[in-house]
N, C-alpha and C positions, 0 to 999 in steps of 0.2 A: 468599546471593544466589540460589542455585538454588531454594530454597523460595519466595522472593519472585517469581522468574520464573514458577514454576508457578502461584502464586496469581494473578498478573496475567493469565496466559494464560487461566485460567478466568473471570476477571472482565472480560476485554477486551470482549466483546460487551455484557453488561449495563451496564457503565460507559460504553460508547459511546453507549447510548441516553440516559444522563444528559447527556453532553456535547452530544449532538444537541439535546436539549430546551433546554439553555442557549443553544446556537447559535441555534435557532429563535426564542427569546425576545429575544435581544439583537442579532441581526443588523440592520444598518441600511443596506441596499443603496442605491446610486444607479445610474443607467443606465450611466455610464462604467465604474465598477469592477465592476458585475455582469457585463458582457460580457467584460472582461479576466479576471476571476476564474474565470468558468465555462469559459473557454477553457483556462486552466491546469489546472483540475480535470479537464476532458475529456482533456487530454494525460496526466494521471496515470491516469485510467480506462483509456485506450488502452494504456498501458504494462502495467497490471494484466491486461488482456485478452490481450495478446500473451504475457505470462508464463504465464497460465493455460493457454494453448494449447500450451505446451511442458512442462507439469508433470504427470508421472504420479506423484502423491504416494506415497511409500514403496515404489514399484515399481522406479524407476530414478532415478539422479542426473541432474537437469536441468542440462545444460551448454550447451544451444543456445539460439538466440533471444536474449532479453534476459539469460538466465543466462550467456551468454558474455561479458557486459559487467559484470555485478554479481551477486553471490550472492543478493541479496534484491530482485529487481525488483518483487515484489508490494508490499513495504514501501516501496520508493522511490516506486512509483505512489501508494500511500496517502498518503505525505508530500506529494507534488505535488498530489494532490487536496485534501488538507487546506489546503495553502498557497493554492490557488486559491479554495477556499471562504472562507478567512480574508480574502482580498482582496475577494471578492464581498460578504462580510458587513460590510465597512467599519467594523470595530470593533477597535481595537488590543488591548483587553482580551481579546476573543475569540481573536485571533491568538495572544496569549501563552498562553491556556488550551489551544488546539489544539497548540501547540509543546510545552508542558509535558506534555500528555497523551501525545503521541508519545514523548517522552523517557522518561517514567515507566513507560509501559505497553509500548510496542512494542520499544524497544531491549533490555530484559531478555528479552523473548520471542525476539528474534533470537538471542541467545546460547544460550538453551535449545534452540531448534530446531537450531542448528548442532551442539550437543552430540549431539542425537539423530541427526543426519545422519552424524556421525563414527562412531557405533556401527553404523548401518545400512549405510553404504557405505564400505568400506576406502579407496576412491579419493578420498574427500572431502578429505583433508588436501592431496593434490597439487592438486586443483581450487582449494581455498581459497588455496593459495600463489600461484596465478596470477590469480585473480579477486578484486577488492576486495569488501569486505563490503557497502557501500552505494553510495558514489559510483562511477559507472561508469568503466571504462577507455575509452580512445579507440577501440581496435579490438578485435574479438572474440578471445577466447582460444581458442575452439574454433569451427571453421566448421561449416556444415551445420545440419540440423534443419529441420523443417517445422512450421508452425502446424497444430494439429489441433483442429477444431471439437469433436470428441468429448471431448477433454480439457477444453476451455473449458466445455462443458456439464457434464461430470462434476465439475469443480471448482466448479460453481455460480457462476461469475463473473458471470453475468447479474444476480445479486442486487446487485452493485455498480452496474450500470447502472440498476437500479430505484431504488436509493438516490440516485444522481446526479440522476435525473429528479425525484424527490420534493423534493430540496433545491433544485434549480433552480426548480421550480414554487413552492415556499415563498418563495424570494427574489423571484421575479417578482411574486408576490402582495403582497409587502411594499413594492414600489416605490411 
């Protein structure tokens, strides 16, 4: 499983372009579902942005902001964005492909990243015992922390915003 997780981690971005091409080809938006889907996708994007502003990769363990609710807010945001785009695309087959892609590619990567964090941060096990892997808890496990624009920019999360705008424009053009 570890070998598979490393493989899909490397192929995650290139395979994402293949899934995006399929999505662009087979999405069939209508006005009602486009608005609803883009709103859900935007909420996922906002969760990712919030998380990126609390994440100093490999320097310190992120436990504040959305990381106080779920250990993987970036992946939860990605899942929400994919769900929103699935709704906006109005194609059940595409929705199944997006869900399968998340399960086959992202879930193994989550396990691999958690293994890395355990080695990097001795306090990770205690954190993981208090904060769920994906589905958020109702109240934060750890208070405090501030969103930092410099972390948002360092993590290049603006790229997700660009992707959102490109997909939104593609779907609007297909109406």
